[in-house]
C-alpha positions, 0 to 999 in steps of 0.5 A: 832581868826582871821578874820571872813570868810564868808560861800562862802569862805569856800565852794568855797575854798573847792570845787575849791581845790577838782577840782584842785586835780582831774585835777592834778590827771589826769595830773599825771596819763595821761598827761606825768606824769606832774602836771597841777595845779602848776609849781614847778615840771614843772620848775624843769623838764624844767631845767633837759630837758635843761641840758640833751639837750632834746629840744622837752621836754623843748619846751613842758614844756615851753608851759605848763608854758606859758599856765598857765601864760596865764590863770592867766593873763586872770583871772587878766584881768577879775577880776581886784582885788588882794583880794577876794570880793563877787561881782567881776566877778568870774562867768565869770572866772569859766565859762571860766575854765569850757569851757577849762576843757570840751575842754581838754577831746577830745583834750587829746584823739586827741592832748594830748599836746593841751589837757594838755595846755587847762587844765593848762590854766584852772588851771592858771585861777583858782589860780589867781582868788582865791588870798587873803582874809583879808590878808590870802593867799588863793591858791586852786591849790597847797598846799605848802602855806597851809602846811606852814600855818599849820606849823606856827600855830603849832609853835605858839601853842608850844610857847604859842602864839595866833594861827589864828584858822580860817586861820589854819582851812581854810588851812586844808580845802583846803588840805583835799579838794585837797586830796579828789579830787586827790583820787576821780580823780585817782579812776575815771581815772581808769575807765573813763580815761581823761573823768573824767575831765568832772566832774570838768568841770561840777562843775566849770560850775555850780559854775560859772553859779550860781555865775553869777545869784547871782551877777545879782540878788544882784549887788555889788559895786566894 
């Protein structure tokens, strides 16, 4: 049931969700206990900081949001498409994301705020790159939509209605990938600290380079 999902969507969704889980674990454990892959908690904390008159905290939280949006805007500028389609310039976006994550490691040691902004911008890039595929929303840096899709599928199953199995399986894949990344990131952070971000940086760099080579060898029509 549902649309056919190419292998590259399954693999890419799982890997990118794992990357986001690792980055978010680093943010929660090491960067002011702030999530870096989505802005719901950041916005809530910003509202609380404003209400309590904590100007510096409000400024820092606002900067995280601006960095995330800047990353999403850059992704939109490069990819120029609202739906996933093999052949678009995802390699360039992944390469920039990799560079931002690599840069965040020394920055987190010397200028923690700048390191957090670099990582947040990387996540904005990633989330804007993976938007939709065949009408199914595909987000890899936060899980609310994925859990919602699972809940909708359960409700349809209880009522005896057709369940979009591939959409549900894709949601489960992203959830499991993010959880695995968060678990791995937390374990690695205990031993390596912020240096564990070199792993997601390397993963996105390899993925970006591989995709760019594939795109050159096998050009696609836009």
